[in-house]
C-alpha positions, 0 to 999 in steps of 0.5 A: 696156153699158146706154145709160144710166148707172144707178148704183142698179143697180150699186152694191149688186151690186158692194158685195155681191160685194167683201164676199163675195169678202173684197176688204177684208181684209189681203192679208198682202203688202207694207208695212203700211197702216192707218187706224182709222175714228173709231167712229161712235155706234151709235145714229147715222145717216150724216151729211154729216160721216161721208159726207165723212170716210168718203170720204176714208179709203176713197179713201186705203185703196183707193189704197194697197191698189192700190199693193200695201200690206198694207191694213187699214181697221179698222171699229167703233162706239162705245157712246155712253153718253148717246145709247144710254141715252136712246134705250133709255129712251125705247123702254122708256118707250113700249113698257112704260111703265116707267123704267130705275129700274123695271127695275133696272140689270142688266135695263135693261142687257139691254134695251140689248143687245137694242136693239144686236142688233136695230137697232145696225147702221144706220150700218154699213149706210150705210157699205156704201152709201158704198162703205167698204172697211172689213174687216168681218171685224174689226169692233169695238164699244167694249163688246165682251169684248176691248175691255172687257178693254183698258179695265179693264186701262188704268184699273187701271194707271193707278190703280196708277201714281197717275194716276187718282184720285177727288175732288170737283171742278167738272164740267159737270153735266146736271140732266136726265141727272143726270150729268157731261158733257164739254165737247164735249157742251156747246152754247153758245148766244147769247141776251139776258139780264139783269145784276143789280147788288146791293149787298153790305154791308160788315161791321164798320162799314167804308166805301168811300173815298166813304163808302158801306157797301157794294160793288156786285157784278153777276151773271147768276146771282143764285141762286148768291149763296147760295154765295158765299165771297168778293168779289174786286177788282183788286189794282191798283184804287185804289178798293178798296185799303184794303178788301182783307182786310175782310169783306162780310156776305153778303145773305139768308144773313148769312155773313161773306165776305172781300174778296180781291185777284185779277186775275180782277176787271176794273177796267173792267167794272161796279163792278170788284167780282166775287162769287166762288162757287167751287162754281158757276162755273169761273172762280170756282173757279180764284180760289177755289184761288188765294185758298184760299176754301172751296167752298160748294155750294147745289144738289142734282143736280136744280139745286134749292136745298138745305136745308142748304149743303155746305162743302168745302175746295179739295181736296174735304174737308168743312169742318164748321166752316162754317155750313151754314144757308141760308134755308129759304124757298128750300129745294127751289126749282128754280134759276130759281124760286129766282132770282126769289125772290132777286131779289125779296127783294134788292129788297125789302131795298133791295139791288138797284141796277140791272138791265142787259140784256146779250147772254150765252152759256149752256151747253146739254147737246146731248142734254137741251137743259137748261142745264148747271150747274157742279156740285161732285160726286165723280168719277174723274179722269186726272192728265194732266201726266205723260201730256202731256209725251211726247205734246207731244214726239212731235209736236215730234220729227215722230213724228206730223205734222199735215196741215196742219201749222198744226193743230199749234199748236192741238194745242200749245195744248190740250196746254200748258193741260191740266186733269185729265180727268174720266172718270166719268159717272153712267150705267148703259150704258158701262164700269162703273168697276172699283172696289169699296167696303166699308161704311167707304168704302174703295176697291179697284181691280182687274180684278174683285171677285175680284181685289180680294179676293185682292190686298187680302186681304179676307174672303170675307164682307166686303161689297163694292159696285162703283162705280155710275159708268161711264166717259166714252166718250172714255176707251174710244175713246182706246184705239182704235188698239191696243184694236181690234188685240187689246191687251193681248195682243201679237197679230200684227195689233198687231205688223203694223198699229200704229202706224197710218199716218194718222188722218183727223178733224175739227179739232173733236176734236183735244183730245177724241180725237186728244190723248187717244189719243196720251197713252194709246197712248204710255203703254201701247204705247210707240208713237205711235198713228198717223204722221200726222193728216189734219185736214179742215174741217167740212161746212156748207150752201151758205151756210156755215151749220152743218147742224142739225135746228133750222135745217132745213137738213140734207142726208142723204147717202143722200138725195143718192144715192138721191134724194128727193121734195119732200114726203118731204124737207119731212116730214123737215125739219119733221115734228117741229118744235114751232114752226109759224112756224119750220116754215113758214120752213124748208118755204119755203126748202126749196121754193125750194132744191129745188122738185122734191125732189132727184134721184138722183145715185149714190154715186160723184158724191157721193164726187167731189163731197166729194173735190173740196171736200177742201181745207185750209180749215176749212169746207166749203160743200157745193155741190149744183151740184158734185153735179149737175156730177159726176153729169154726169161719171159720165155722160160717162165712161159714154158715153165707155166705150160709144163705146170698146166699140162701136169695140173689142169684137170688133175687133183691139186689138193684143193679143199680138205684133200690129203697131201704129201710134200716131198723133200723137193716140195718142202724145199721150193716152199721154203726157198719161196719164203726166203725169196719173198722176204728178200724181194720185199726188203729190196723193194723197200730199200729202193734196190729194184736191181737187187729185187729183180735179181733175187726173183730171176735167180729163184724162177730160173735157177731153182723153180724152173732148172731144179724143182720142175725136174725134181717134180718129174719123178713124183708125177711120172712114177706109177709107184708114187702115192696119190697123196704124193702126186697131189702134194707135188701138184699142189706145190707146182701151182702154189709156187707158181701162183706166188711167183706170178704175184712177186713178178707182177709189179715188174712184169705186169703183162705176162704175170697176168696172163699166166695167173689167169690160168694158174690161179683157179688151180691154186684156189686164189681166183674169184671169177672172170672179173678177178685180176692179179692186180687185186691180189695180195703181195706174197708175205713169207710164212715162217711155218713153211721155212725148212732148213733141213729140206734146203740142206738136203736139196743142196746136197742132192744138187751137188751130187747131180752137178758132180755127175754132170761135170764128170760127163762133160769132162770125160766126154760121156754122152748125156743119156748114157746111164752111169754106175756111180759110187759114193764114199768118204762121206758121213752118216748124214750122206748115207741117210740122204742117199737112201732118201733120195735114190729115186731123184738121183737115179732119175735126174742123173740118169743112173744105172746104179748108186751104191755106197763104197765102204772102203775108199781103197777099194775104188776102181779107177774112176773120174772123181768130184767132191761134194763136201767131204764126200767123193762122187765116183764114176768108174771109167772101165768099159764106159768109153772106147779108150783108143778113140778117146785118146786119139780125140784128146791127142788131137785137141792137145795138138791143137792147143800146142799149136796155139800156145806155140804161136803166142810164145813166139810172139811174146818172145819177140822183143820187138813186139813187146816193146812196140805194141801197146801195153793192153795188146801185150797183156791180152796176149799173156792172158790168152797164153795163160788160158790156153795153158790151163786148158791144155792141163785139163786135157792132159789130166783127162788123158792120163785118167783114160790111159790108165784104164 
């Protein structure tokens, strides 16, 4: 093995070999175990959330594969309708100076497919970098032919079951992209805005109890005033009880609108009167539905004012009897221009009561960056009520289990308050809705135009046009668990791997993806899509902030693996920022956090860091300190393996029938290995990957490397040790290391494979040049190797060695200076352990002599440590230069006194205590306590030495 661990030299080599050898495909043997990867966007790059989630899935998959399961980790990507269309539109504009409309739909779609073939595998290459052992031979794409067939089939069947319908409803509308978008694609941002209080004149000479001929309503969106169809007051509000059923004359428009009683009006907020605009606000839409108010749309798809309003009833049917007239002064004005004109006109008419500054939240499209407008449009919907019931029951009955269980409550909260799902998008890229229209607007839903004509008996010359819209990407991804396995055909893969074993996902898409998969899969397969849902937290930066390009705190997993220079990191974080001051602040923060850039860490260190933080909490603060620590862990394992190979390669490791003699240390480490294997396995079964990684880390670092390797040296390096004993220790060294590598492999695949190839032949577990650790069984505890006596004896041995080391540190004795040590006050078991372990103790604690002192009263002046009831004594006479050590300690005590005096003076200053923040004062008190404790220890050492 190379002297130093260099991950960049082994990672790509091993991944290429695994993939070429077909190691990721199902074995066809054992109980099935399957995971479906949450399909990343085909336009995407691997971010920290992906890397974290993929590490969890790969760890579970590799572990189950080693347990002998017939394992499938299904891979694929999502066509990402909006993201992909935007990307290709920009590419066409930059390269050809054309828009998609210039190209036409078919040519533009061809351009998208060209981009997909050339550049659409970027994220899959990055998945390989993370070591993802997905079955690439079965890679799927949500727009491939088979998946397209599944999507069409589901749409048609839902339509035939009256569970899909077309209607005019309020949706999140992006005025830039000209499409409806889902709630998940809406980014709510807090900002400071205004609350305009307007006077709405009462009609028909009606006045309020205090004689006013108007009501005051407040709004943050004055431009929607043109579409008001009512004013709501709370039915319990005595101020307006007499006005319920009366009318308002809508300012600027002149439309008579009713005053209605509805609990949506908050008596404690403002005047208690609320304008109701059902066509432009989701809450108002619900009020309109309850009060049977008309819906009046005043916006174009660009969010500009119409020249004439559009009026509908709550079912979306036109209302020709309502006057659609709007003031022509506003016609064609963009919504925020119209806002200013309306405010000015209301003020000129004496109808502006006041303007109040408020903090409010605005919805922005996460792709376009434009403010989202609730808009009435014709869309396709899934009626979800009947689909939701069995989906709720599946979780209630335990057919699907959430881990952690508390996420079931979030799931139930969503499912018991469902609204019909808008599934259409006004895009070109995606699954085009399989519906055709004739000239009279009749709709024919079918799998193809030919089928539509045949099923409905339409004439061959009747012109049909397919619906222009495409389906929401969440619709196609909702079929992911069964669509990837060949449904609607009843394939062998579907029979074998469905339902899948576990879904690994973030809590933020429990509704958008998890719930919809459950509903659709139960409907079309009669099975749940997965038996367990492991819900993990979201990765944030070290301060708990969401990682985003705008904040300049994004970490790229590939940069953490390969390393990145500071200048390149600064360019990535600030290169495209339009605000110089913000870019400057981000650059300053980046230089402070990474003054020399980011060093290479390798994939295994990053994976282990993620696993160590895979707790049951909602947020994961990514810790660069841990990443550095787990790179050191990889180095530790590498160096330990080199020690083992140097002492075992070319030597007799007890293979075959050779006699071996196991030392106490051998029996101890073998016993602890069995306990660790049980502990890691249990933690994996419970999805506590943080506990599994910690158990492995503690065993490898603290027990195997720090203790057992040291305990092996007295046997291997002692010329008087017997051949059987040496053989036994060599065998234990390689057996335990080989098992460690198998335990580590699901978490750290690359380093474990690289070392295993050298160690396994010595352990007798290597079957030839084509063999791989991936094909080896997961370690299972052997109860015959559990040895509690060995564990207790080694703990005693460790206690004595640690006691001697502590005395060396306290008394400033050189680590290599041989010591005389006495043991006393213990029992017969301590004496027996002393006699059995003299060799280990003398070598590891660097002792000149080690004796039992019968009478503790006869002990010379000594430094003392306790091991249970036994005392470990190190006589001090002639051990140190008394005067030199006293001078050193006096100097240290003097430094402590000076520091203590400074803090005591500060804390005795009433002005400091009164004015400084409480946290600062408390910190100073803590420093004082630490310094005083340190001084006491120094004084104790001085007293001991002075008495010599």
